C-alpha positions as protocol buffer text, in pm:
chain_id: "A"
residue {
  index: 1
  type: MET
  ca { x: 4603 y: -5104 z: 2315 }
}
residue {
  index: 2
  type: SER
  ca { x: 4818 y: -5299 z: 2577 }
}
residue {
  index: 3
  type: GLU
  ca { x: 5035 y: -4986 z: 2610 }
}
residue {
  index: 4
  type: VAL
  ca { x: 4737 y: -4769 z: 2600 }
}
residue {
  index: 5
  type: ILE
  ca { x: 4557 y: -4918 z: 2893 }
}
residue {
  index: 6
  type: GLY
  ca { x: 4884 y: -5033 z: 3076 }
}
residue {
  index: 7
  type: THR
  ca { x: 4755 y: -5405 z: 3069 }
}
residue {
  index: 8
  type: GLU
  ca { x: 4910 y: -5678 z: 2869 }
}
residue {
  index: 9
  type: LEU
  ca { x: 4653 y: -5823 z: 2636 }
}
residue {
  index: 10
  type: ILE
  ca { x: 4859 y: -6031 z: 2394 }
}
residue {
  index: 11
  type: SER
  ca { x: 4857 y: -6349 z: 2610 }
}
residue {
  index: 12
  type: LEU
  ca { x: 4488 y: -6345 z: 2692 }
}
residue {
  index: 13
  type: ASP
  ca { x: 4237 y: -6546 z: 2494 }
}
residue {
  index: 14
  type: TYR
  ca { x: 4011 y: -6321 z: 2278 }
}
residue {
  index: 15
  type: ALA
  ca { x: 3710 y: -6319 z: 2531 }
}
residue {
  index: 16
  type: SER
  ca { x: 3950 y: -6224 z: 2808 }
}
residue {
  index: 17
  type: ARG
  ca { x: 4095 y: -5942 z: 2586 }
}
residue {
  index: 18
  type: LEU
  ca { x: 3741 y: -5805 z: 2523 }
}
residue {
  index: 19
  type: GLN
  ca { x: 3654 y: -5812 z: 2894 }
}
residue {
  index: 20
  type: THR
  ca { x: 3985 y: -5638 z: 2984 }
}
residue {
  index: 21
  type: LEU
  ca { x: 3929 y: -5368 z: 2731 }
}
residue {
  index: 22
  type: LEU
  ca { x: 3566 y: -5321 z: 2867 }
}
residue {
  index: 23
  type: GLN
  ca { x: 3694 y: -5298 z: 3212 }
}
residue {
  index: 24
  type: HIS
  ca { x: 3907 y: -4991 z: 3078 }
}
residue {
  index: 25
  type: GLY
  ca { x: 3625 y: -4826 z: 2918 }
}
residue {
  index: 26
  type: VAL
  ca { x: 3709 y: -4949 z: 2558 }
}
residue {
  index: 27
  type: GLY
  ca { x: 3453 y: -5130 z: 2342 }
}
residue {
  index: 28
  type: LEU
  ca { x: 3527 y: -5274 z: 2004 }
}
residue {
  index: 29
  type: TRP
  ca { x: 3312 y: -5244 z: 1706 }
}
residue {
  index: 30
  type: ASP
  ca { x: 3382 y: -5321 z: 1329 }
}
residue {
  index: 31
  type: VAL
  ca { x: 3236 y: -5045 z: 1101 }
}
residue {
  index: 32
  type: VAL
  ca { x: 3229 y: -5311 z: 824 }
}
residue {
  index: 33
  type: ALA
  ca { x: 3018 y: -5621 z: 902 }
}
residue {
  index: 34
  type: GLU
  ca { x: 3133 y: -5827 z: 588 }
}
residue {
  index: 35
  type: ALA
  ca { x: 3274 y: -5752 z: 258 }
}
residue {
  index: 36
  type: HIS
  ca { x: 3463 y: -5914 z: -44 }
}
residue {
  index: 37
  type: ARG
  ca { x: 3840 y: -5833 z: -34 }
}
residue {
  index: 38
  type: ALA
  ca { x: 4114 y: -5973 z: -239 }
}
residue {
  index: 39
  type: GLY
  ca { x: 4419 y: -5953 z: -3 }
}
residue {
  index: 40
  type: SER
  ca { x: 4435 y: -5731 z: 308 }
}
residue {
  index: 41
  type: LEU
  ca { x: 4428 y: -5368 z: 159 }
}
residue {
  index: 42
  type: ASP
  ca { x: 4119 y: -5160 z: 249 }
}
residue {
  index: 43
  type: SER
  ca { x: 4122 y: -5026 z: -93 }
}
residue {
  index: 44
  type: ASN
  ca { x: 4013 y: -5379 z: -218 }
}
residue {
  index: 45
  type: ILE
  ca { x: 3699 y: -5376 z: -5 }
}
residue {
  index: 46
  type: ARG
  ca { x: 3396 y: -5453 z: -239 }
}
residue {
  index: 47
  type: ASN
  ca { x: 3040 y: -5532 z: -188 }
}
residue {
  index: 48
  type: ARG
  ca { x: 3052 y: -5433 z: 196 }
}
residue {
  index: 49
  type: ASP
  ca { x: 2768 y: -5452 z: 447 }
}
residue {
  index: 50
  type: ASP
  ca { x: 2816 y: -5206 z: 724 }
}
residue {
  index: 51
  type: ASN
  ca { x: 2728 y: -5283 z: 1089 }
}
residue {
  index: 52
  type: ASP
  ca { x: 2466 y: -5101 z: 1256 }
}
residue {
  index: 53
  type: LEU
  ca { x: 2634 y: -4827 z: 1414 }
}
residue {
  index: 54
  type: HIS
  ca { x: 2337 y: -4617 z: 1490 }
}
residue {
  index: 55
  type: GLY
  ca { x: 2189 y: -4918 z: 1678 }
}
residue {
  index: 56
  type: LEU
  ca { x: 2498 y: -4955 z: 1887 }
}
residue {
  index: 57
  type: LEU
  ca { x: 2490 y: -4604 z: 1990 }
}
residue {
  index: 58
  type: GLU
  ca { x: 2125 y: -4626 z: 2073 }
}
residue {
  index: 59
  type: ARG
  ca { x: 2185 y: -4932 z: 2285 }
}
residue {
  index: 60
  type: PHE
  ca { x: 2476 y: -4767 z: 2461 }
}
residue {
  index: 61
  type: PRO
  ca { x: 2389 y: -4402 z: 2521 }
}
residue {
  index: 62
  type: ASN
  ca { x: 2685 y: -4323 z: 2735 }
}
residue {
  index: 63
  type: ILE
  ca { x: 2934 y: -4350 z: 2462 }
}
residue {
  index: 64
  type: ALA
  ca { x: 3096 y: -4016 z: 2420 }
}
residue {
  index: 65
  type: VAL
  ca { x: 3414 y: -4096 z: 2221 }
}
residue {
  index: 66
  type: ILE
  ca { x: 3453 y: -4301 z: 1889 }
}
residue {
  index: 67
  type: GLY
  ca { x: 3816 y: -4382 z: 1786 }
}
residue {
  index: 68
  type: PHE
  ca { x: 3846 y: -4517 z: 1422 }
}
residue {
  index: 69
  type: ASN
  ca { x: 4129 y: -4746 z: 1372 }
}
residue {
  index: 70
  type: GLY
  ca { x: 4261 y: -4613 z: 1029 }
}
residue {
  index: 71
  type: GLY
  ca { x: 4150 y: -4394 z: 757 }
}
residue {
  index: 72
  type: THR
  ca { x: 3912 y: -4627 z: 583 }
}
residue {
  index: 73
  type: ALA
  ca { x: 3722 y: -4702 z: 912 }
}
residue {
  index: 74
  type: ALA
  ca { x: 3710 y: -4325 z: 970 }
}
residue {
  index: 75
  type: LYS
  ca { x: 3581 y: -4243 z: 623 }
}
residue {
  index: 76
  type: LEU
  ca { x: 3317 y: -4512 z: 643 }
}
residue {
  index: 77
  type: GLY
  ca { x: 3217 y: -4455 z: 1009 }
}
residue {
  index: 78
  type: MET
  ca { x: 3192 y: -4081 z: 941 }
}
residue {
  index: 79
  type: LYS
  ca { x: 2960 y: -4122 z: 649 }
}
residue {
  index: 80
  type: ILE
  ca { x: 2737 y: -4365 z: 847 }
}
residue {
  index: 81
  type: LEU
  ca { x: 2720 y: -4124 z: 1141 }
}
residue {
  index: 82
  type: GLY
  ca { x: 2646 y: -3837 z: 906 }
}
residue {
  index: 83
  type: GLU
  ca { x: 2526 y: -3519 z: 1122 }
}
residue {
  index: 84
  type: ARG
  ca { x: 2500 y: -3743 z: 1444 }
}
residue {
  index: 85
  type: ALA
  ca { x: 2896 y: -3741 z: 1445 }
}
residue {
  index: 86
  type: SER
  ca { x: 2879 y: -3387 z: 1608 }
}
residue {
  index: 87
  type: ARG
  ca { x: 2757 y: -3552 z: 1907 }
}
residue {
  index: 88
  type: PHE
  ca { x: 3072 y: -3733 z: 1987 }
}
residue {
  index: 89
  type: GLN
  ca { x: 3450 y: -3677 z: 2032 }
}
residue {
  index: 90
  type: ILE
  ca { x: 3582 y: -3853 z: 1718 }
}
residue {
  index: 91
  type: ILE
  ca { x: 3949 y: -3951 z: 1729 }
}
residue {
  index: 92
  type: GLU
  ca { x: 4103 y: -4076 z: 1388 }
}
residue {
  index: 93
  type: LEU
  ca { x: 4388 y: -4305 z: 1478 }
}
residue {
  index: 94
  type: PRO
  ca { x: 4642 y: -4443 z: 1246 }
}
residue {
  index: 95
  type: SER
  ca { x: 4576 y: -4801 z: 1128 }
}
residue {
  index: 96
  type: SER
  ca { x: 4721 y: -5061 z: 1340 }
}
residue {
  index: 97
  type: SER
  ca { x: 4761 y: -5286 z: 1062 }
}
residue {
  index: 98
  type: PRO
  ca { x: 5133 y: -5387 z: 958 }
}
residue {
  index: 99
  type: ALA
  ca { x: 5033 y: -5298 z: 612 }
}
residue {
  index: 100
  type: TYR
  ca { x: 5034 y: -4922 z: 719 }
}
residue {
  index: 101
  type: THR
  ca { x: 5398 y: -4846 z: 727 }
}
residue {
  index: 102
  type: LEU
  ca { x: 5404 y: -4560 z: 966 }
}
residue {
  index: 103
  type: PRO
  ca { x: 5664 y: -4665 z: 1234 }
}
residue {
  index: 104
  type: TYR
  ca { x: 5530 y: -4821 z: 1550 }
}
residue {
  index: 105
  type: ALA
  ca { x: 5664 y: -4557 z: 1762 }
}
residue {
  index: 106
  type: ALA
  ca { x: 5465 y: -4292 z: 1557 }
}
residue {
  index: 107
  type: LYS
  ca { x: 5145 y: -4493 z: 1580 }
}
residue {
  index: 108
  type: LEU
  ca { x: 5184 y: -4552 z: 1949 }
}
residue {
  index: 109
  type: GLN
  ca { x: 5218 y: -4180 z: 2021 }
}
residue {
  index: 110
  type: GLN
  ca { x: 4899 y: -4111 z: 1860 }
}
residue {
  index: 111
  type: TRP
  ca { x: 4703 y: -4413 z: 2006 }
}
residue {
  index: 112
  type: GLN
  ca { x: 4813 y: -4298 z: 2347 }
}
residue {
  index: 113
  type: LEU
  ca { x: 4607 y: -3992 z: 2311 }
}
residue {
  index: 114
  type: LEU
  ca { x: 4324 y: -4231 z: 2387 }
}
residue {
  index: 115
  type: ARG
  ca { x: 4447 y: -4233 z: 2761 }
}
residue {
  index: 116
  type: GLN
  ca { x: 4303 y: -3877 z: 2786 }
}
residue {
  index: 117
  type: VAL
  ca { x: 3959 y: -3987 z: 2714 }
}
residue {
  index: 118
  type: LEU
  ca { x: 3941 y: -4335 z: 2894 }
}
residue {
  index: 119
  type: PRO
  ca { x: 3758 y: -4330 z: 3218 }
}
residue {
  index: 120
  type: ALA
  ca { x: 3989 y: -4605 z: 3374 }
}
residue {
  index: 121
  type: ALA
  ca { x: 4296 y: -4397 z: 3291 }
}
residue {
  index: 122
  type: ARG
  ca { x: 4188 y: -4070 z: 3467 }
}
């Protein structure tokens, strides 16, 4: 995200990272609230509880674009959204996880598509 928004985030504490992202029109939301998972692979997710995505979208009606970080988030998020997904521009991004072995440059190229939809980048 640092390269997408043009602002270095890594050295910031977590709260400052979130504030900086918000200033650039980016909010973070986990599709999964909690789950049991042995290891770090999404395929090992069991007994998950999803976050209230519909409630988030009701609280923030100006959200127009939803970017999903990885295939699992996209699959689960789209299932939660159902027909409501058609109201949003949906961007399925490659997972930022190091476990997803697509080269960084290829991931970055796709992630930089977000620049086209961020209000601060226009």
